[in-house]
N, C-alpha and C positions, 0 to 999 in steps of 0.2 A: 504493498500500501504507498502512495505515498503521503510525503507529510505536507500540511496545510499550515499558514498561521491562521489563528485564531484570532478575531479581534471580542475583543472582551472588554465592556464596560466596567471600571470595579470601583469608580465613583459616585456617589449619590447625583442620582441627575433628580430633580422635580421642578417640573412643567405645573405654571399658572395658567388653569382655564377658565373661562367665563363660567362652569357650572362647579369647579372645585378645583384639581388639580391631579398629576399624575405622578406615581413615581415608580423612575425608573428600576426593577431590584434587580437585570440581567440581561444585559447583551453578549453574545455566545456566537459563534456560529453562524449566524442570523436567524437567532432563534432572540425572541425579546419576553421579557416576564415585566410586565407592568402593575401595577396597582392603581386602579383610579377610584376616586372618591367624587361623591356628586353630591351635594351641598341637598338638604331638604326643597322638593321642587323644582330642582333644576336636571335640563335636559341640551341632549349634545346637538349638534347639526344635524340634517339628514342627509347621510351622507354612504358615499362608501369606498376602498380603499381596489386598485385597480390589480393588486400583487402579491400583499398581503391576506392569509387566510387570519378567521381568531375566533379562539375558542373564547369564553368565557366563563369563570365561575363565581356564584353568587358569594361574596363573604359574610354581606352583610346589610337586612331590607330585600326593599323589595319593589322592580324592577320592570318597568311594563318595555318590551318593545318593540318598535315600531317596522314593520316591512314595507314594499312595496304594497304587497296587498294585506290586508291583517297586523293583527298586534297582537303580541305573546304576553302577561305578568311572568316571570320567574324571580321565586322565594329564595332565601339564603338557604347556601349548600344545591342548588342545581347549576348545570351544566350548558351552553346553550354555545351551537358549532355555526358560523360564520364564516363561510367560503367565500374567496375574494368575488370578487364583482358583487357579493347581498347590500341591497341599498337596506341600513337601517339606522335607528336612533335609537337613546339610550337616554327612559324619561323614569329618573326618580319616582315615586309614588307613592311610599314608603312616608312613615309617620316623621322620619330620621334620617340621617347620614347614610347614602347607599356606598359600597365599597363592594366592587369588582377588580379578581385577577384576570387581567389580560396574559393569555400566550398565545405569541404568534409568528406567525414566520410565510414569508419572509420577512427579517426585519425591513424597511426601507422607512427613513424620515419623513420623507412628501412624499405620503402615498393618500393623503386627503383628500378627495370631491366630493364639495358641498353642493347641493342641490338647492337647499332651503337651510338657512341659517338666522336663529333668532339670535346670536351676538355678532350678525357680521359689522353692524357700527361699532359696538365696541372694540372688535378686533383691528380695524382700523385706527381707531383711536389710539389703542393699548399698546397695536401691534403683538396681540395673542395667538400664539397658536391657535 
């Protein structure tokens, strides 16, 4: 087997978002593990990823995931698989903070294509991700 250099991030990376924040737990060999924290009543944009697929583990709270057609509620302890190209929106419908552990591959930092964004003006003003 040939040897490949591993790209790994060992430093703590926290990215503020209009809905809460992302905590990058591990980036290695194209895989990424993030902790997503959504404040009560907050939501992501309605978006998709052209390259990465995602698996979400609901660690705390309750989430409504909106898809191109329909929506579904997920609760603490449940998993959700989103193949690349899946249009989705994360909505915290619980009574407190929502926490999701995201496992994604391949990790690409600029792979978000937004279709509806409740935070568009704020992103432009504050240059948020």
